[in-house]
C-alpha positions as CSV (number, residue, x, y, z in Angstrom):
1,M,87.9,138.2,86.9
2,V,87.9,141.6,88.7
3,V,91.1,143.6,89.1
4,I,91.3,146.4,91.8
5,L,94.2,148.7,92.1
6,R,95.0,149.7,95.7
7,S,98.1,151.8,96.3
8,A,100.2,149.9,93.8
9,V,98.8,146.6,95.1
10,V,96.9,144.5,92.6
11,V,94.1,142.4,94.0
12,I,92.6,139.8,91.7
13,F,89.3,138.0,92.4
14,W,88.5,134.9,90.4
15,S,84.9,133.8,90.0
16,A,84.2,130.1,90.3
17,A,83.3,130.1,86.6
18,G,86.4,131.9,85.7
19,L,88.6,129.5,87.7
20,L,87.0,126.5,86.0
21,S,87.4,128.1,82.6
22,A,91.1,128.8,83.3
23,F,91.7,125.1,84.2
24,A,89.6,123.9,81.3
25,A,91.9,125.8,78.9
26,D,94.7,123.5,79.9
27,P,93.7,119.9,79.3
28,E,96.4,118.7,81.7
29,S,94.9,120.6,84.6
30,K,92.0,119.7,86.9
31,V,90.2,121.4,89.7
32,W,91.7,120.0,93.0
33,Q,89.4,118.9,95.8
34,P,90.6,117.7,99.2
35,S,90.1,114.0,100.0
36,R,88.0,113.2,103.1
37,C,90.9,111.2,104.5
38,E,94.3,112.8,104.4
39,V,97.8,111.5,105.4
40,V,100.2,114.4,106.1
41,P,103.9,113.8,106.9
42,L,105.2,116.2,109.5
43,A,108.6,117.3,110.8
44,G,110.1,115.3,113.6
45,H,109.4,111.9,112.2
46,Q,105.6,112.2,112.5
47,V,102.6,111.5,110.3
48,S,99.2,112.9,110.8
49,L,96.0,111.1,109.8
50,R,93.0,113.4,109.3
51,V,89.3,113.1,108.5
52,D,87.4,116.1,107.1
53,G,90.4,118.3,107.9
54,A,90.6,117.3,111.6
55,E,93.5,115.2,112.9
56,R,92.3,111.9,114.4
57,L,95.7,110.3,115.3
58,R,99.4,110.6,114.7
59,W,102.2,108.1,114.0
60,H,105.6,108.7,115.7
61,H,108.7,106.9,114.4
62,G,111.6,109.1,115.7
63,P,114.9,107.5,116.6
64,Q,114.7,108.9,120.1
65,Y,112.0,106.2,121.0
66,P,112.7,102.5,121.4
67,R,109.7,101.7,119.2
68,P,107.1,103.6,117.1
69,F,103.6,104.4,118.3
70,F,100.4,106.2,117.6
71,F,99.6,109.3,119.8
72,P,97.2,111.0,120.2
73,L,94.3,108.8,119.3
74,L,91.4,111.3,119.5
75,G,87.8,110.5,120.2
76,P,84.8,112.0,118.3
77,S,84.9,114.9,120.7
78,G,88.5,115.7,119.8
79,E,89.9,114.7,123.2
80,P,92.6,112.0,123.6
81,L,91.3,108.5,124.4
82,T,94.8,107.2,125.0
83,R,97.8,108.4,127.0
84,M,101.5,108.3,127.2
85,G,102.6,106.1,130.1
86,H,100.8,104.7,133.2
87,P,99.0,107.1,135.5
88,G,100.8,105.9,138.6
89,A,103.9,103.9,137.7
90,E,106.9,105.6,136.1
91,N,108.4,102.2,135.2
92,H,105.6,101.8,132.7
93,D,106.6,104.7,130.4
94,H,107.0,102.2,127.6
95,H,103.1,102.3,127.5
96,R,103.0,104.7,124.6
97,S,99.3,105.0,123.7
98,V,99.0,102.4,120.8
99,W,102.2,100.5,120.0
100,F,103.7,97.3,118.7
101,A,106.0,95.2,121.0
102,H,106.6,91.7,122.3
103,H,108.2,90.6,125.6
104,D,110.2,87.7,124.2
105,V,111.7,87.8,120.7
106,G,114.3,85.1,120.4
107,G,114.9,85.5,124.1
108,L,115.2,89.3,124.0
109,D,112.8,91.8,125.5
110,F,111.2,94.2,123.0
111,W,108.5,95.2,125.5
112,A,110.1,97.3,128.2
113,D,112.4,100.3,127.9
114,G,116.1,100.1,128.7
115,R,116.8,96.7,127.1
116,Q,118.8,98.2,124.2
117,T,116.5,96.5,121.8
118,Q,114.8,98.8,119.2
119,I,112.1,98.8,116.6
120,R,112.9,101.3,113.9
121,Q,111.1,102.5,110.8
122,K,113.4,101.6,107.8
123,H,111.3,103.4,105.2
124,W,107.8,104.2,104.1
125,Y,106.1,102.6,101.2
126,G,103.4,105.2,100.8
127,Y,101.0,107.7,102.3
128,F,97.6,107.5,100.6
129,G,94.6,109.7,101.1
130,G,91.1,109.0,99.8
131,E,87.4,109.3,100.3
132,Q,86.9,105.9,102.1
133,E,90.2,105.5,104.0
134,G,93.6,107.1,104.5
135,I,96.6,104.7,104.6
136,I,100.1,104.6,106.0
137,A,102.4,101.8,104.9
138,T,105.9,101.4,106.3
139,K,108.7,98.9,106.8
140,L,110.0,98.4,110.3
141,G,113.0,96.4,111.6
142,W,113.3,94.8,115.1
143,Y,117.0,95.1,116.2
144,A,119.0,93.3,118.9
145,P,121.4,95.2,121.1
146,D,124.3,94.2,118.8
147,G,122.5,95.6,115.8
148,R,121.3,92.3,114.3
149,E,117.9,92.6,112.6
150,L,115.8,89.8,114.1
151,L,112.5,90.6,112.4
152,E,111.3,92.7,109.6
153,Q,107.7,94.1,109.8
154,D,105.4,95.6,107.2
155,M,102.9,97.8,108.9
156,I,99.8,99.1,107.3
157,A,97.5,101.4,109.2
158,A,94.2,102.8,107.7
159,I,91.7,105.3,109.1
160,L,88.2,104.6,108.0
161,P,85.6,107.3,108.9
162,R,82.2,106.4,110.2
163,D,79.2,108.7,111.1
164,D,79.1,111.3,113.9
165,G,82.9,111.7,114.2
166,Q,83.5,108.0,114.9
167,Y,86.2,106.0,113.0
168,E,88.1,102.8,112.7
169,L,91.8,102.3,112.8
170,E,92.6,99.1,110.9
171,L,96.1,97.6,111.4
172,Q,97.9,94.9,109.5
173,I,101.2,93.5,110.7
174,D,103.3,91.2,108.5
175,L,106.4,89.7,110.3
176,R,109.2,87.7,108.7
177,P,112.8,87.0,109.7
178,G,115.3,89.8,109.4
179,L,118.3,90.0,107.1
180,A,119.9,86.9,108.5
181,G,116.9,84.9,107.5
182,E,116.9,82.8,110.6
183,T,113.8,81.4,112.3
184,V,112.7,83.6,115.2
185,N,110.6,82.3,118.1
186,L,108.1,84.6,119.8
187,G,108.1,83.3,123.3
188,K,105.1,82.5,125.6
189,T,104.0,85.8,127.2
190,N,101.0,87.9,127.9
191,F,102.7,90.9,126.5
192,G,102.4,91.4,122.7
193,L,101.9,92.3,119.9
194,L,99.6,95.3,119.8
195,A,98.8,97.1,123.0
196,V,96.6,100.1,123.9
197,R,97.0,102.3,127.0
198,V,93.7,104.2,127.4
199,A,93.3,107.7,128.9
200,E,93.2,108.0,132.7
201,S,89.5,108.9,132.7
202,L,88.7,105.7,130.8
203,S,90.5,103.5,133.3
204,V,88.4,101.5,135.7
205,H,90.7,102.2,138.6
206,F,91.9,105.8,137.9
207,G,88.8,107.1,136.2
208,G,85.2,106.1,135.6
209,G,85.7,103.6,132.8
210,K,84.4,100.2,132.2
211,L,85.8,97.0,130.6
212,T,83.5,94.8,128.4
213,N,84.1,91.9,126.0
214,S,82.2,90.0,123.4
215,E,81.5,87.2,125.7
216,G,79.6,89.3,128.3
217,G,82.5,89.9,130.7
218,S,82.4,93.3,132.4
219,K,85.4,93.5,134.7
220,E,89.1,92.5,134.7
221,S,88.6,89.2,136.4
222,E,86.0,88.2,133.8
223,I,88.1,89.2,130.8
224,F,91.8,88.7,131.7
225,G,93.1,85.5,130.1
226,R,89.7,84.7,128.4
227,A,89.2,84.2,124.7
228,A,87.1,86.9,123.1
229,K,86.4,88.4,119.6
230,W,86.7,91.9,121.0
231,V,87.3,93.9,124.1
232,D,86.0,97.4,124.8
233,Y,87.3,100.2,127.1
234,S,84.9,103.1,127.5
235,G,84.5,105.9,130.0
236,P,84.1,109.6,130.7
237,V,85.9,112.3,128.7
238,A,85.9,116.0,129.8
239,V,85.4,118.5,126.9
240,G,85.1,122.3,126.8
241,V,86.7,125.0,128.9
242,G,85.6,126.9,131.9
243,E,81.8,127.2,132.4
244,Q,81.4,125.2,129.1
245,R,83.3,122.2,130.7
246,R,81.2,119.0,130.5
247,V,81.6,115.2,130.5
248,L,80.8,112.8,127.6
249,V,81.3,109.1,127.3
250,E,83.5,107.7,124.5
251,G,85.5,104.5,124.0
252,I,87.6,102.1,122.0
253,T,86.6,98.6,120.9
254,Y,89.6,96.4,120.0
255,F,88.9,93.6,117.6
256,D,90.8,90.4,116.8
257,H,90.5,89.1,113.2
258,P,89.2,85.6,112.4
259,D,92.2,85.0,110.2
260,N,94.7,85.5,113.0
261,P,96.3,82.4,114.5
262,R,94.5,81.1,117.6
263,Y,91.4,83.2,117.0
264,P,89.7,84.2,119.2
265,N,92.8,85.1,121.2
266,R,93.1,85.4,124.9
267,W,93.4,89.0,126.3
268,H,95.6,90.8,128.7
269,V,93.6,93.6,130.2
270,R,94.0,95.6,133.4
271,E,91.7,97.8,135.4
272,D,94.4,100.4,135.5
273,G,93.8,101.2,131.8
274,W,95.2,98.9,129.2
275,M,94.3,96.1,126.9
276,G,96.0,93.8,124.4
277,A,95.2,90.7,122.4
278,S,97.8,88.0,123.5
279,L,98.8,85.8,120.6
280,C,101.3,83.9,122.8
281,F,99.3,83.7,126.0
282,D,99.5,79.9,126.1
283,E,102.5,79.1,123.9
284,G,105.0,80.7,121.6
285,H,104.9,81.1,117.8
286,S,107.7,80.7,115.3
287,V,108.4,83.1,112.4
288,S,110.4,81.5,109.5
289,A,111.3,82.4,106.0
290,T,108.7,80.0,104.7
291,Q,106.1,80.8,107.3
292,G,105.7,84.5,108.2
293,L,103.1,85.9,110.6
294,R,100.3,88.1,109.6
295,L,98.1,89.7,112.3
296,R,95.1,92.0,111.7
297,Y,93.5,94.1,114.3
298,L,91.0,97.0,114.4
299,L,90.2,99.7,116.9
300,W,86.7,101.3,116.7
301,V,86.7,104.8,118.2
302,H,83.1,105.4,119.2
303,R,80.7,107.7,121.1
304,G,79.0,106.3,124.2
305,G,79.7,103.2,126.1
306,A,80.3,99.7,124.8
307,D,77.8,98.8,122.1
308,P,77.7,95.0,121.6
309,S,75.3,95.1,118.6
310,G,77.3,97.8,116.9
311,A,80.5,96.0,117.6
312,E,79.1,92.8,116.1
313,A,78.2,94.7,112.9
314,I,81.7,96.2,112.7
315,R,83.3,92.8,113.5
316,A,81.4,91.2,110.6
317,E,82.5,94.0,108.2
318,F,86.2,93.7,109.4
319,A,86.1,89.9,109.0
320,A,84.8,90.2,105.4
321,R,87.5,92.7,104.2
322,P,90.4,91.3,102.3
323,P,93.9,91.9,103.6
324,W,96.2,94.5,102.0
325,L,99.0,93.9,99.5
326,I,102.0,96.1,99.0
327,R,103.5,95.9,95.5
328,K,105.8,98.0,93.3
329,A,104.1,100.5,91.2
330,R,103.6,99.8,87.5
331,P,105.0,102.2,84.8
332,D,101.5,103.7,84.3
333,E,101.2,104.5,88.0
334,R,103.4,107.6,87.7
335,H,105.4,109.2,90.5
336,R,104.9,106.3,92.9
337,Q,107.4,103.6,94.0
338,Y,104.8,101.4,95.7
339,V,101.0,100.8,95.8
340,V,98.9,99.5,98.6
341,E,95.7,97.7,97.6
342,R,93.3,95.1,99.0
343,S,94.3,91.7,98.0
344,S,92.1,89.2,96.1
345,Q,93.8,86.4,98.1
346,P,93.7,85.9,101.9
């Protein structure tokens, strides 16, 4: 340690060895190192998910919105690959980047704005950083206009870094009846349960983007309503400022999971810039106290255009991963109320 006196200001420099020695003197202390994946709660009902110190996406659950959402979802370049709202239709402001919703829940519309229905975050189970993934786990309620809770949802979102600034956003949705415990029917509709509104530049119509699916489809007419393991939306992204401005290609591949009901699901996609797996495209689905609904999805945020071989490798990895389990912490798991871990059971 070196101490320098400067006009009554004491400046202390610790060498690395001195710092380690100081911590070693206290057996309860350890040298702190940042995790590669970090989950940081912010003011205004927001949570930031970061990789190597850079934000990759953000969760918004403020009461001013009819339902929570993720925005921005940043590509490897650091530019947003999703957007808030439709580029040309103000009546589509409910398209908030990446969000959960359904058009018909017991006859009520949880898709569009202005219906007096609401999805609210009731509480969070935990925010977990780590070397391999960063996790948000929360409990949401789906409320009718009269305040009745129709559905309760556990939401787990994990960011998993890959090479070259790419990453995965893995999502698990567990739905069960709300406090009344009554069976709820999710009606037949194209709209629900997880939707993605891509950035304007990625859109086929408004930008220079391209749609692709696992079955070889390459435009809306070949993908809309068709069953597929995944759908990709990729296109140009502008980066840099002034003379340094240039265009890169990045995209999002959206995967259905083999354990989801009706896999591979049909897809609702549009050339104007959005995509969603449609569980209830052909028929509804009931959620009861004895038979809840678990859905698992994954978004691969990647460089370049659609990569079928790379997508197949990630699909296989995703299919092999166990689902998550939320449980109460044990006494030896100090200062935590809940723990999220991969389950040994499907």
